[in-house]
TIZA-816435 format. One record per residue (C-alpha): x, y, z; residue in one letter; chain; residue number from 1. Coordinates in Angstrom, 1 decimal, m for minus. Each point is the difference from the previous one (the first is absolute). Last residue first. Example, Ala and Ser with C-alpha at 12.3 -4.5 7.8 and 13.67 -1.06 7.14 Angstrom:
BEGIN
       x       y       z  zaba  zafi  pagu
    13.7    m1.1     7.1     S     A     2
    m1.4    m3.4     0.7     A     A     1
***
This chain:
BEGIN
       x       y       z  zaba  zafi  pagu
   m62.1     9.5    56.4     X     A   332
    m1.7    m0.3    m3.4     X     A   331
     3.5    m0.4    m1.6     X     A   330
     0.2    m3.4     1.7     X     A   329
    m2.9    m1.5    m2.1     X     A   328
     1.4     1.3    m3.3     X     A   327
     3.5    m1.0     0.9     X     A   326
    m1.1    m3.7     0.5     X     A   325
     2.6    m1.4     2.5     X     A   324
    m2.2    m3.0     0.7     X     A   323
     0.6     0.1     3.7     X     A   322
    m2.7     2.4     1.3     X     A   321
    m2.5    m1.2    m2.6     X     A   320
     0.4    m3.4     1.6     X     A   319
    m1.8     1.2     3.1     X     A   318
    m3.3     0.2    m2.0     X     A   317
    m2.8     2.5     0.8     X     A   316
     2.1     3.2     0.5     X     A   315
    m2.4     2.7     1.3     X     A   314
     2.8     2.4     1.1     X     A   313
    m0.4     0.0     3.8     X     A   312
    m1.2    m3.5     0.3     X     A   311
     2.5    m1.6    m2.3     X     A   310
     2.9     2.0     1.5     X     A   309
    m1.0    m1.0     3.5     X     A   308
    m0.2    m3.7    m0.9     X     A   307
     3.3     0.2    m1.9     X     A   306
     1.6     1.5     3.1     X     A   305
    m1.1    m2.8     2.2     X     A   304
     0.1     1.4     3.6     X     A   303
     1.3    m1.9     3.0     X     A   302
    m0.6     0.9     3.6     X     A   301
     1.8    m0.2     3.3     X     A   300
    m0.7     1.0     3.6     X     A   299
     2.1     0.1     3.1     X     A   298
     0.3    m0.7     3.7     X     A   297
     2.9     0.6     2.3     X     A   296
     0.7    m0.7     3.7     X     A   295
    m1.4    m3.5     0.6     X     A   294
     0.8    m0.9    m3.6     X     A   293
     3.8     0.6     0.7     X     A   292
     1.7     0.3    m3.4     X     A   291
     2.7    m2.5    m1.0     X     A   290
    m1.4    m0.8    m3.5     X     A   289
    m1.4    m3.4     1.1     X     A   288
    m1.7     1.7     2.9     X     A   287
    m1.7     2.6    m2.2     X     A   286
    m1.1    m2.8    m2.3     X     A   285
    m1.5    m2.0     2.9     X     A   284
    m1.7     3.1     1.2     X     A   283
    m2.0     0.1    m3.3     X     A   282
     0.2     3.5    m1.6     X     A   281
    m3.5     1.5     0.2     X     A   280
    m1.9    m0.3    m3.3     X     A   279
    m0.2     0.9    m3.7     X     A   278
    m1.2    m1.1    m3.4     X     A   277
    m0.6     2.3    m2.9     X     A   276
    m2.4     1.5    m2.6     X     A   275
    m3.5    m1.6     0.5     X     A   274
    m2.8     1.9    m1.6     X     A   273
    m3.1     1.4     1.7     X     A   272
    m3.3     1.5    m1.2     X     A   271
    m1.4    m3.3    m1.2     X     A   270
    m1.3     1.3    m3.3     X     A   269
     2.7     2.6    m0.3     X     A   268
     0.6     3.6     1.2     X     A   267
     3.1    m1.1     2.0     X     A   266
     0.7    m0.4     3.7     X     A   265
     3.4    m1.6     0.8     X     A   264
     0.3    m3.5     1.3     X     A   263
     2.8    m1.3     2.3     X     A   262
     0.5    m3.7     0.7     X     A   261
     0.8    m0.5     3.7     X     A   260
     2.4    m2.0     2.2     X     A   259
     0.1    m0.4     3.8     X     A   258
     2.7    m1.2     0.2     X     A   257
     2.5     0.5    m2.8     X     A   256
     2.7    m2.2    m1.5     X     A   255
    m2.1    m3.0    m1.0     X     A   254
    m2.6     2.1    m1.7     X     A   253
    m3.7    m0.5     0.8     X     A   252
    m3.1     2.1    m0.6     X     A   251
    m2.4     2.2     2.0     X     A   250
    m1.5     2.9    m2.1     X     A   249
     1.3     3.5     0.4     X     A   248
    m2.0     2.9    m1.5     X     A   247
     1.3     3.1    m1.7     X     A   246
    m1.7     3.3    m1.0     X     A   245
     0.5     2.2    m3.0     X     A   244
    m1.2     3.6    m0.3     X     A   243
     3.5     1.5     0.0     X     A   242
     0.9    m1.7    m3.3     X     A   241
     1.5    m3.2    m1.3     X     A   240
     3.8     0.2     0.7     X     A   239
     0.2     2.4     2.9     X     A   238
    m3.4    m1.1     1.4     X     A   237
     1.1    m3.6     0.0     X     A   236
     3.3     0.7     1.6     X     A   235
    m1.5     2.1     2.8     X     A   234
    m2.5    m2.8     0.6     X     A   233
     2.9    m2.5     0.0     X     A   232
     1.8     1.9     2.7     X     A   231
    m3.1     0.5     2.1     X     A   230
    m0.9    m3.7    m0.1     X     A   229
     3.5    m1.1     1.0     X     A   228
     0.2     2.5     2.8     X     A   227
    m3.4    m1.2     1.3     X     A   226
     1.4    m3.6    m0.3     X     A   225
     2.4     0.9     2.7     X     A   224
     3.6     1.2     0.5     X     A   223
     0.9     0.7     3.6     X     A   222
     3.7    m0.2    m0.2     X     A   221
     1.5    m0.1    m3.5     X     A   220
     0.0    m2.1    m3.2     X     A   219
    m1.5     1.3    m3.2     X     A   218
     0.4    m2.0    m3.2     X     A   217
    m1.2     0.6    m3.6     X     A   216
    m0.1    m2.1    m3.1     X     A   215
     0.0     1.5    m3.5     X     A   214
    m0.4    m2.8    m2.5     X     A   213
     0.6    m0.5    m3.7     X     A   212
    m0.9    m3.0    m2.2     X     A   211
     1.6    m2.9    m1.7     X     A   210
    m1.9    m3.3    m0.4     X     A   209
    m3.0     2.1    m1.2     X     A   208
    m3.6    m0.1     1.0     X     A   207
    m3.1     2.2    m0.7     X     A   206
    m0.7    m0.4    m3.7     X     A   205
     1.7    m3.4    m0.2     X     A   204
     3.5    m1.5     0.4     X     A   203
     0.0    m2.9     2.5     X     A   202
     1.9     0.6     3.2     X     A   201
     3.4    m1.5     0.8     X     A   200
     0.9     2.9     2.2     X     A   199
     2.6     2.8    m0.2     X     A   198
     0.5     3.4     1.6     X     A   197
     1.2     3.3    m1.3     X     A   196
     0.7     2.9     2.3     X     A   195
    m1.1     2.5     2.7     X     A   194
     0.8    m0.3     3.7     X     A   193
    m1.5     2.7     2.2     X     A   192
     1.7     0.7     3.3     X     A   191
    m0.9     1.2     3.6     X     A   190
     2.1    m1.5     2.8     X     A   189
     0.1     1.2     3.6     X     A   188
     1.6    m2.3     0.7     X     A   187
     3.6    m1.2    m0.4     X     A   186
     1.3    m0.8    m3.4     X     A   185
     1.9    m2.9    m1.6     X     A   184
    m2.2    m3.0     0.6     X     A   183
    m3.2     2.0    m0.3     X     A   182
     1.2     1.4    m3.4     X     A   181
     0.9    m3.4    m1.3     X     A   180
    m3.4    m1.3     1.0     X     A   179
    m1.8     2.9    m1.7     X     A   178
     2.0    m0.6    m3.1     X     A   177
    m1.1    m3.7     0.2     X     A   176
    m3.6     1.3    m0.1     X     A   175
     0.6     1.2    m3.7     X     A   174
    m2.2    m2.9    m1.2     X     A   173
     0.6    m3.3    m1.8     X     A   172
     3.7     0.4    m0.2     X     A   171
     1.7    m2.0    m2.8     X     A   170
     1.2    m2.9     2.0     X     A   169
     3.3    m1.4     1.3     X     A   168
    m0.3    m3.1     2.3     X     A   167
     3.4    m1.3    m1.0     X     A   166
    m1.6    m3.2    m1.3     X     A   165
    m2.8     1.9    m1.5     X     A   164
     2.3     2.2    m2.1     X     A   163
    m1.8     2.8    m1.8     X     A   162
    m3.3    m1.0     1.5     X     A   161
    m3.3     1.5    m1.3     X     A   160
    m2.6    m0.1     2.8     X     A   159
    m3.5    m1.4    m0.3     X     A   158
    m1.2     2.2     3.0     X     A   157
    m2.4    m2.8     0.9     X     A   156
     2.8    m2.3     1.1     X     A   155
     1.5     2.4     2.6     X     A   154
    m3.5     0.9     1.2     X     A   153
    m0.6    m3.6     1.1     X     A   152
     2.9     0.2     2.6     X     A   151
     2.3    m3.1    m0.1     X     A   150
     3.1     2.0    m1.0     X     A   149
    m0.6     2.7     2.6     X     A   148
    m1.9     3.2    m0.8     X     A   147
     0.3     2.2     3.1     X     A   146
     1.6     2.9    m2.0     X     A   145
     3.5    m1.0     1.2     X     A   144
    m0.4    m3.3    m1.8     X     A   143
    m1.5     1.1    m3.2     X     A   142
     1.8     2.6    m2.2     X     A   141
     2.8     0.7     2.4     X     A   140
     0.9    m3.6     0.8     X     A   139
    m1.1    m1.3    m3.4     X     A   138
     2.9     2.0    m1.5     X     A   137
    m0.8     2.9    m2.3     X     A   136
     0.6     0.9    m3.6     X     A   135
    m1.7     3.4    m0.5     X     A   134
     2.5     1.6     2.4     X     A   133
    m1.0     2.8     2.4     X     A   132
    m1.3     3.6     0.2     X     A   131
    m1.1     2.3     2.8     X     A   130
    m1.7     3.4    m0.5     X     A   129
    m0.7     2.3     3.0     X     A   128
    m3.4     0.6     1.6     X     A   127
    m0.8     3.4     1.5     X     A   126
    m3.6     0.5    m1.2     X     A   125
     1.2     1.9    m3.1     X     A   124
     2.3    m2.9    m0.8     X     A   123
    m3.2    m2.1     0.1     X     A   122
    m1.7     2.1    m2.7     X     A   121
     3.2     0.2    m2.0     X     A   120
     0.3    m3.8    m0.1     X     A   119
    m3.5    m0.3    m1.5     X     A   118
     0.6     2.7    m2.6     X     A   117
     3.3    m1.6    m0.9     X     A   116
    m1.7    m3.4    m0.5     X     A   115
    m2.7     1.7    m2.1     X     A   114
     2.6     1.6    m2.3     X     A   113
     2.1    m3.1    m0.3     X     A   112
    m3.0    m2.1    m0.9     X     A   111
    m1.0     2.5    m2.7     X     A   110
     3.5    m0.1    m1.5     X     A   109
     2.0     3.2     0.5     X     A   108
    m0.1     2.7    m2.6     X     A   107
     1.7     0.8    m3.3     X     A   106
    m0.2     3.3    m1.8     X     A   105
    m0.8    m0.1    m3.7     X     A   104
     2.9     1.2    m2.0     X     A   103
    m0.8     3.1    m2.0     X     A   102
     2.3     0.5    m3.0     X     A   101
     2.0     3.2     0.3     X     A   100
    m1.1     3.1    m1.8     X     A    99
     2.4     1.1    m2.8     X     A    98
     3.1     2.2     0.6     X     A    97
     2.2    m2.9     0.8     X     A    96
    m0.5    m1.4    m3.5     X     A    95
     2.0    m3.2     0.3     X     A    94
     2.2    m1.0    m2.8     X     A    93
    m0.2    m3.7    m0.9     X     A    92
    m0.2     0.5    m3.8     X     A    91
     2.6     2.8     0.0     X     A    90
     2.4    m2.0     2.1     X     A    89
    m0.5    m3.0    m2.2     X     A    88
     0.7     2.0    m3.2     X     A    87
     3.1     1.5     1.5     X     A    86
     1.2    m3.5     1.2     X     A    85
    m0.6    m1.4    m3.5     X     A    84
     1.9     2.8    m1.7     X     A    83
     2.9    m0.4     2.5     X     A    82
     0.1    m3.7    m0.5     X     A    81
     0.1     0.5    m3.8     X     A    80
     2.9     2.4     0.3     X     A    79
     1.9    m2.4     2.3     X     A    78
    m0.5    m2.9    m2.4     X     A    77
     1.1     2.2    m2.9     X     A    76
     3.2     0.9     1.7     X     A    75
     0.7    m3.6     1.0     X     A    74
    m0.5    m1.3    m3.5     X     A    73
     2.1     2.7    m1.6     X     A    72
     2.8    m0.7     2.5     X     A    71
    m0.1    m3.7    m0.8     X     A    70
     0.0     0.8    m3.8     X     A    69
     3.0     2.2     0.3     X     A    68
     1.9    m2.4     2.2     X     A    67
    m0.7    m2.9    m2.2     X     A    66
     1.2     1.9    m3.1     X     A    65
     3.2     1.1     1.8     X     A    64
     0.6    m3.6     1.0     X     A    63
    m0.7    m1.2    m3.6     X     A    62
     2.5     2.6    m1.5     X     A    61
     2.7    m1.0     2.6     X     A    60
    m0.6    m3.6    m0.8     X     A    59
     0.4     0.6    m3.7     X     A    58
     3.4     1.6     0.5     X     A    57
     1.4    m2.4     2.6     X     A    56
    m1.4    m3.1    m1.6     X     A    55
     1.3     1.0    m3.4     X     A    54
     3.5     0.4     1.4     X     A    53
    m0.1    m3.3     1.9     X     A    52
    m1.3    m1.9    m3.0     X     A    51
    m3.8    m0.8    m0.1     X     A    50
    m1.9    m3.2     0.8     X     A    49
    m0.5     0.9     3.6     X     A    48
    m1.6     3.4    m0.9     X     A    47
    m2.8    m1.7    m1.9     X     A    46
    m2.2    m0.4     3.1     X     A    45
     0.2     3.8     0.5     X     A    44
    m1.6     0.5    m3.4     X     A    43
    m2.9    m2.3     0.9     X     A    42
    m0.6     1.9     3.3     X     A    41
     0.0     3.3    m1.9     X     A    40
    m2.3    m1.3    m2.7     X     A    39
    m2.5    m0.9     2.8     X     A    38
    m0.6    m3.6     1.1     X     A    37
     1.2     0.3     3.6     X     A    36
    m1.8     3.4     0.4     X     A    35
     1.4     3.4    m0.5     X     A    34
    m1.6     1.2    m3.2     X     A    33
    m3.2    m2.0    m0.4     X     A    32
    m0.4    m0.8     3.7     X     A    31
     0.4     3.6     0.9     X     A    30
    m2.4     1.1    m2.7     X     A    29
    m2.7    m2.4     1.3     X     A    28
     0.6     1.3     3.6     X     A    27
    m0.5     3.6    m1.2     X     A    26
    m3.3    m1.0    m1.6     X     A    25
    m1.3    m1.4     3.3     X     A    24
     1.3     2.9     2.0     X     A    23
    m1.8     2.6    m2.2     X     A    22
     0.5     2.2    m3.0     X     A    21
     3.2    m1.5    m1.5     X     A    20
     1.1     2.3    m2.9     X     A    19
     3.3     1.2     1.7     X     A    18
     1.0    m3.6     0.6     X     A    17
    m0.6    m0.9    m3.6     X     A    16
     1.9     3.0    m1.3     X     A    15
     3.0    m0.8     2.2     X     A    14
     0.0    m3.6    m1.1     X     A    13
    m0.2     0.7    m3.7     X     A    12
     2.7     2.7     0.2     X     A    11
     2.3    m2.3     2.0     X     A    10
    m0.6    m3.0    m2.2     X     A     9
     0.9     2.1    m3.1     X     A     8
     3.0     1.4     1.7     X     A     7
     1.2    m3.6     0.8     X     A     6
    m0.5    m0.9    m3.7     X     A     5
     2.0     3.0    m1.1     X     A     4
     2.8    m0.8     2.5     X     A     3
     0.6    m3.5    m1.3     X     A     2
    m1.5    m3.4     1.0     X     A     1
***
C-alpha cells in the first residue's frame, strides 16, 4: 500500500465519521474503518510479508492513518454525546415559573385516627401510654392474668402460637402490657395500652384474626366500680356525644372480679350497643404481680378500636378497614 492509497482511506474515513448523525451510525463507521476486517486492518496484516525498509515506511503511514481515524471517531463521539445531552436537558427542563402540581395530602388510616382519639381521651384524664411486645410468653399473656393452662378461657381464645413448645404466642389482648406495668411500677398506676392483638377468629363482617385494642388499668388505694363507671361514662361522652349514657351488665373475665360488659346508649331499636368489657382487677392478679390486694384495688377495661370506628363512622363490614381501598379510606 502506497501513500496515495493511505490518503484515500484517510479521506474516506474522516468523511464517514463526520457524516455520522447518531451513535448507531457512528459505530457502523468505526467497524468499517477501524474494525478487524477494515482495509486498515488488512493492510496491517500484510506488513509481515514486506522487507524491513517497506515495513518501516508503510507501517509509519498506517500508524498515522489509524491515529487520525481514531481521533476523528473520538471527536465525533464526544460531539454526538454533547448534542444528545443538550436535547435531553431541554426535554427534561422544569419550568420553575409554572404552578406546581398539587399532591393530595395523606392522612392516618381510620383505625389510627380512632385509636389516637381514644388514647387522647384517657391522657386527658391523667393516664399514660404503655406498650409491650406483640409476641408474648404464656406467662404474661395467660398465667399472671389468672388464666392457668387448664382454664377453659385459655382454650376459647383460640390463640395463635409462634412456638408452642416455647410457649410463645401472638398476644390475644394487650393485658400483658398491664401485667408488665404492674411488675415494674409501684401504685398508683394509670395506663392505657394500645396495640394490635391476634386471635384465630373466622373472617366475617364483624370479626378479624388481627384487630386493635386499647386497654386501660388504674390501680390505687380506694378504687371502686364507681370510679370505673365514671371513667367509662366520660370516655363514651367524649367519643360519641355528651348525651350518651352507659350501663354495666354483669359478665365474666378471668382477670377481673366483678366483671361487666359496657353498653352505650344509641338511637337504635334496642337503644344500647355493647362497646367494651371491664371490671375490677382480680385480687389474684394483683398478688401475682406483687401488689398487695389488701391495700390496693384497681379497675381494667378493654376497647375494640374497630368496634368504635364502625359505630362512629357507619362502617358495616370490618373487612373494609383492612382492604386498603383508597376510595374507602379517602372518605375519612
